[in-house]
RODO-2510 file (C-alpha; in nm, 4 decimals, decimal comma):
residues 265
     n   res          X          Y          Z
     1     x     0,0078     0,0073    -0,0027
     2     x     0,1298     0,3689    -0,0720
     3     x     0,0637     0,6475     0,0721
     4     x     0,1159     0,9947    -0,0305
     5     x     0,2312     1,3355     0,1361
     6     x     0,3142     1,7175     0,0794
     7     x     0,6605     1,7617     0,2593
     8     x     0,9592     1,9800     0,1528
     9     x     1,2126     1,7560     0,0361
    10     x     1,4923     1,9320     0,2122
    11     x     1,3349     1,8150     0,5570
    12     x     1,4176     1,4517     0,4403
    13     x     1,7790     1,4746     0,3306
    14     x     1,8242     1,1066     0,3239
    15     x     1,6191     1,0843     0,0689
    16     x     1,7422     1,3903    -0,1258
    17     x     2,0747     1,2416    -0,0765
    18     x     2,0275     0,9385    -0,2504
    19     x     1,9273     1,0846    -0,5506
    20     x     2,1994     1,3166    -0,6014
    21     x     2,5010     1,1633    -0,4798
    22     x     2,5482     0,9349    -0,7768
    23     x     2,7602     1,2240    -0,9377
    24     x     2,9210     1,3751    -0,6550
    25     x     3,2691     1,2244    -0,7427
    26     x     3,2180     1,3288    -1,1216
    27     x     3,1416     1,6855    -1,0550
    28     x     3,4535     1,6965    -0,7897
    29     x     3,6549     1,5969    -1,0389
    30     x     3,5310     1,8346    -1,2997
    31     x     3,5563     2,1178    -1,0244
    32     x     3,9321     2,0628    -1,0180
    33     x     4,0214     2,0496    -1,3772
    34     x     3,8093     2,3910    -1,4537
    35     x     4,0156     2,5494    -1,1334
    36     x     4,3442     2,4158    -1,2853
    37     x     4,2382     2,5528    -1,6315
    38     x     4,0593     2,8648    -1,5831
    39     x     4,1720     3,0480    -1,2449
    40     x     4,3726     3,3035    -1,1734
    41     x     4,4920     3,1551    -0,8278
    42     x     4,8248     3,0377    -0,8026
    43     x     4,9091     2,6853    -0,7510
    44     x     4,7462     2,3436    -0,8011
    45     x     4,5645     2,2910    -0,4951
    46     x     4,4432     2,2126    -0,2249
    47     x     4,2231     2,5123    -0,2252
    48     x     3,9687     2,7033    -0,0222
    49     x     3,6170     2,6096    -0,1120
    50     x     3,2901     2,7848    -0,0244
    51     x     2,9438     2,5694    -0,1236
    52     x     2,6483     2,8318    -0,1048
    53     x     2,3250     2,6200    -0,0309
    54     x     2,5527     2,3068     0,0500
    55     x     2,2450     2,0953     0,1131
    56     x     2,3592     1,7382     0,2520
    57     x     2,7484     1,8101     0,1925
    58     x     2,7811     1,5827    -0,0647
    59     x     2,9983     1,7577    -0,2140
    60     x     3,1804     1,9332     0,0926
    61     x     3,2634     1,5707     0,1770
    62     x     3,4150     1,4683    -0,1950
    63     x     3,6442     1,7738    -0,1927
    64     x     3,7687     1,7257     0,1650
    65     x     3,8610     1,3902     0,0930
    66     x     4,0845     1,5567    -0,1760
    67     x     4,2307     1,7752     0,0864
    68     x     4,0815     2,0976     0,0337
    69     x     3,9532     2,3412     0,2872
    70     x     3,5437     2,3560     0,2818
    71     x     3,2847     2,6026     0,3892
    72     x     2,9195     2,5873     0,3228
    73     x     2,5936     2,7247     0,4446
    74     x     2,2384     2,6262     0,3932
    75     x     1,9126     2,7724     0,4803
    76     x     1,7473     2,4413     0,6015
    77     x     1,8683     2,3256     0,9252
    78     x     1,7992     1,9690     0,8603
    79     x     2,0266     1,9930     0,5787
    80     x     2,3209     2,1199     0,8059
    81     x     2,2352     1,8618     1,0334
    82     x     2,2622     1,5878     0,7806
    83     x     2,6021     1,7349     0,6457
    84     x     2,7668     1,7780     1,0080
    85     x     2,6631     1,3865     1,0726
    86     x     2,8233     1,3007     0,7392
    87     x     3,1470     1,4879     0,8142
    88     x     3,2055     1,3483     1,1394
    89     x     3,1530     1,0094     1,0188
    90     x     3,4153     1,0293     0,7713
    91     x     3,6504     1,2370     1,0399
    92     x     3,6592     1,5687     0,8068
    93     x     3,6230     1,9056     0,9011
    94     x     3,4232     2,1772     0,7461
    95     x     3,2969     2,5436     0,8175
    96     x     2,9066     2,5045     0,8267
    97     x     2,6241     2,7512     0,9078
    98     x     2,2751     2,8934     0,8083
    99     x     2,2290     3,1636     0,5994
   100     x     2,0479     3,2753     0,2977
   101     x     2,1875     3,3018    -0,1013
   102     x     2,0905     3,6681    -0,0934
   103     x     2,3057     3,8078     0,2246
   104     x     2,5372     3,5223     0,3418
   105     x     2,8319     3,6461     0,5598
   106     x     3,1176     3,3984     0,6409
   107     x     3,1713     3,3428     1,0086
   108     x     3,5669     3,3889     0,9279
   109     x     3,7227     3,6166     0,7324
   110     x     3,8567     3,3555     0,4808
   111     x     3,8746     3,4536     0,1114
   112     x     3,8012     3,1493    -0,0748
   113     x     3,9590     3,0250    -0,4057
   114     x     3,6783     2,8495    -0,5288
   115     x     3,3113     2,8685    -0,5019
   116     x     3,0330     2,7008    -0,6462
   117     x     2,6383     2,6142    -0,6350
   118     x     2,5679     2,3739    -0,9405
   119     x     2,2159     2,2644    -0,9580
   120     x     2,0060     2,5839    -1,0066
   121     x     1,9655     2,6580    -0,6596
   122     x     2,0287     2,9962    -0,7322
   123     x     1,6656     3,0333    -0,9236
   124     x     1,5336     3,0237    -0,5758
   125     x     1,6164     3,3575    -0,5340
   126     x     1,3067     3,5496    -0,6499
   127     x     1,4110     3,8941    -0,7663
   128     x     1,7101     4,0836    -0,9461
   129     x     1,7560     4,2769    -0,6031
   130     x     1,8366     3,9434    -0,4633
   131     x     2,0459     3,7434    -0,7457
   132     x     2,2609     4,0795    -0,7913
   133     x     2,3194     4,0833    -0,4105
   134     x     2,3866     3,7274    -0,4138
   135     x     2,6407     3,7305    -0,7512
   136     x     2,8272     4,0239    -0,5369
   137     x     2,8263     3,8532    -0,2003
   138     x     2,9982     3,5714    -0,3898
   139     x     3,2517     3,7899    -0,5325
   140     x     3,3674     3,9650    -0,1884
   141     x     3,4371     3,6120    -0,0590
   142     x     3,6586     3,4821    -0,3118
   143     x     4,0374     3,6070    -0,3510
   144     x     4,1206     3,7956    -0,6934
   145     x     4,1582     3,5256    -0,9602
   146     x     3,8964     3,2625    -0,8287
   147     x     3,6391     3,1197    -0,9656
   148     x     3,2225     3,0697    -0,8828
   149     x     3,0851     2,7687    -1,0876
   150     x     2,6904     2,8665    -1,0969
   151     x     2,5265     2,5750    -1,2703
   152     x     2,1651     2,7036    -1,4227
   153     x     1,8663     2,5340    -1,6355
   154     x     1,7919     2,8264    -1,8623
   155     x     1,4068     2,9048    -1,9583
   156     x     1,2725     2,8748    -2,3145
   157     x     0,9545     3,0684    -2,2833
   158     x     0,8318     2,9662    -2,6122
   159     x     0,7645     2,6588    -2,3889
   160     x     0,3782     2,5316    -2,3540
   161     x     0,3898     2,1919    -2,2497
   162     x     0,6463     2,2329    -1,9606
   163     x     0,9122     1,9414    -1,9088
   164     x     0,9140     1,6325    -1,7077
   165     x     1,2240     1,4264    -1,6123
   166     x     1,2696     1,1013    -1,4078
   167     x     1,5339     0,9334    -1,2274
   168     x     1,5894     0,6712    -0,9887
   169     x     1,9003     0,5311    -0,7077
   170     x     1,9136     0,3007    -0,4552
   171     x     2,1309     0,2545    -0,1496
   172     x     2,1276     0,0348     0,1700
   173     x     1,8143    -0,1155     0,0611
   174     x     1,6386     0,1996     0,0220
   175     x     1,4800     0,2831    -0,3300
   176     x     1,3928     0,6404    -0,4528
   177     x     1,2412     0,7404    -0,7734
   178     x     1,2241     1,1102    -0,8558
   179     x     0,9777     1,2738    -1,0964
   180     x     1,0507     1,6391    -1,1588
   181     x     0,7654     1,8305    -1,3475
   182     x     0,7904     2,1834    -1,4618
   183     x     0,5388     2,4246    -1,5765
   184     x     0,5349     2,6513    -1,8871
   185     x     0,6916     2,9637    -1,7560
   186     x     0,5447     3,3396    -1,7213
   187     x     0,7365     3,5239    -1,9116
   188     x     0,5999     3,8856    -1,7602
   189     x     0,6641     3,7469    -1,4417
   190     x     0,9390     3,5512    -1,4774
   191     x     0,8533     3,2482    -1,2836
   192     x     0,7917     2,8828    -1,3260
   193     x     0,6234     2,6453    -1,0971
   194     x     0,7815     2,3141    -1,0304
   195     x     0,6723     2,0069    -0,8368
   196     x     0,8886     1,7023    -0,7004
   197     x     0,7809     1,3875    -0,6333
   198     x     0,9941     1,1371    -0,4897
   199     x     0,8292     0,7682    -0,4491
   200     x     1,0596     0,6041    -0,1308
   201     x     1,0450     0,2172    -0,0896
   202     x     1,2112     0,1293     0,2900
   203     x     1,1463    -0,1679     0,4833
   204     x     0,8802    -0,3251     0,2611
   205     x     0,6704     0,0080     0,2934
   206     x     0,6266     0,2609    -0,0075
   207     x     0,4853     0,6263     0,0106
   208     x     0,4947     0,9553    -0,2090
   209     x     0,6133     1,2792    -0,0889
   210     x     0,5824     1,5749    -0,3004
   211     x     0,6993     1,9426    -0,2789
   212     x     0,6020     2,2052    -0,5046
   213     x     0,7869     2,5428    -0,5030
   214     x     0,8699     2,8225    -0,7832
   215     x     1,1531     2,9284    -0,9580
   216     x     1,2505     3,2436    -1,1146
   217     x     1,3357     3,2285    -1,4743
   218     x     1,6720     3,3022    -1,6890
   219     x     1,7077     3,3064    -2,0896
   220     x     2,0516     3,3423    -2,2157
   221     x     2,0117     3,7070    -2,2429
   222     x     1,8499     3,7593    -1,9091
   223     x     2,1873     3,5938    -1,7713
   224     x     2,3956     3,8095    -1,9208
   225     x     2,2037     4,1409    -1,8534
   226     x     2,2459     4,0111    -1,4897
   227     x     2,6218     3,9617    -1,5035
   228     x     2,6634     4,3127    -1,6320
   229     x     2,5658     4,4218    -1,2962
   230     x     2,8249     4,2673    -1,1140
   231     x     3,1418     4,4047    -1,2428
   232     x     3,3626     4,2281    -1,0112
   233     x     3,2994     3,8742    -1,1794
   234     x     3,3824     3,8358    -1,5610
   235     x     3,2214     3,5000    -1,7811
   236     x     3,5352     3,2779    -1,8737
   237     x     3,3227     3,0138    -2,0667
   238     x     3,0222     2,7900    -1,9923
   239     x     3,0273     2,3939    -1,9740
   240     x     2,7314     2,1456    -2,0315
   241     x     2,5679     2,0075    -1,7097
   242     x     2,7372     1,6663    -1,7820
   243     x     3,0275     1,7929    -1,6195
   244     x     3,2746     1,7048    -1,8632
   245     x     3,5572     1,9394    -1,9034
   246     x     3,5911     1,8819    -2,2645
   247     x     3,2414     1,9558    -2,3400
   248     x     3,1862     2,3869    -2,3236
   249     x     2,8854     2,5349    -2,4472
   250     x     2,7788     2,8832    -2,5748
   251     x     2,5408     3,1111    -2,3568
   252     x     2,2695     3,1453    -2,6162
   253     x     1,9239     3,0399    -2,7294
   254     x     2,0146     2,7207    -2,7944
   255     x     2,1315     2,6214    -2,4436
   256     x     1,9067     2,4174    -2,2119
   257     x     2,1546     2,4427    -1,9317
   258     x     2,5141     2,5427    -1,8557
   259     x     2,7662     2,5491    -1,5640
   260     x     2,8682     2,9364    -1,5983
   261     x     3,2757     2,9723    -1,5106
   262     x     3,2959     3,3122    -1,3206
   263     x     3,6080     3,4605    -1,2353
   264     x     3,6904     3,7343    -0,9477
   265     x     3,8441     4,0142    -1,1175
***
């Protein structure tokens, strides 16, 4: 028998982590390669790394295990608790705190070599003022020559059907199927509705939990317009969401999603 509930998936970090953790090593490889290729920071690492919206700490751990000094923040205390426990189990250290994307403040005066936010979390920021503020705060936190790797799904305003994606992962006998749906974007309000449905099977029981939220929309032109307002960051290049350092892409109307490589001037 299956039941259904409405629940923020950030309040159930284990199931969120099972869905996203499979690519953590690949993403960490990608970030190290991009740092060596595009940053103006001397040396080949280890680096000081900041992760806005660090979630369950999967990438904090992956980078800490490679010798990097990692810090991160998130708005959800359940995610932070999960991240702290994960790092403690592996005897790794990280500076973690609760904060907002728009106006975060690192507890220490550390300047970072790399910052990253890879899975469109940036689009939770609902207005231009907040987006500009976030980018300026990141720039202030970076050393000169440091990089911000910002992943963002771009919007096709001509879309009339929305989009749907489904994938599944399993860990320790827990099976999670993720079904994400988006509705057609509203060009005037620059918003799009999303729904994520997790079907979880654990210890012989199956249930579904659903999360609904709204993203701010960006096409390539709107991204470029936003970046012009933050003079401390320059767009170096873009990569695809496959996290392949050999696959660059252009920031134009043909691009569905891109990892922006922004460098502190």
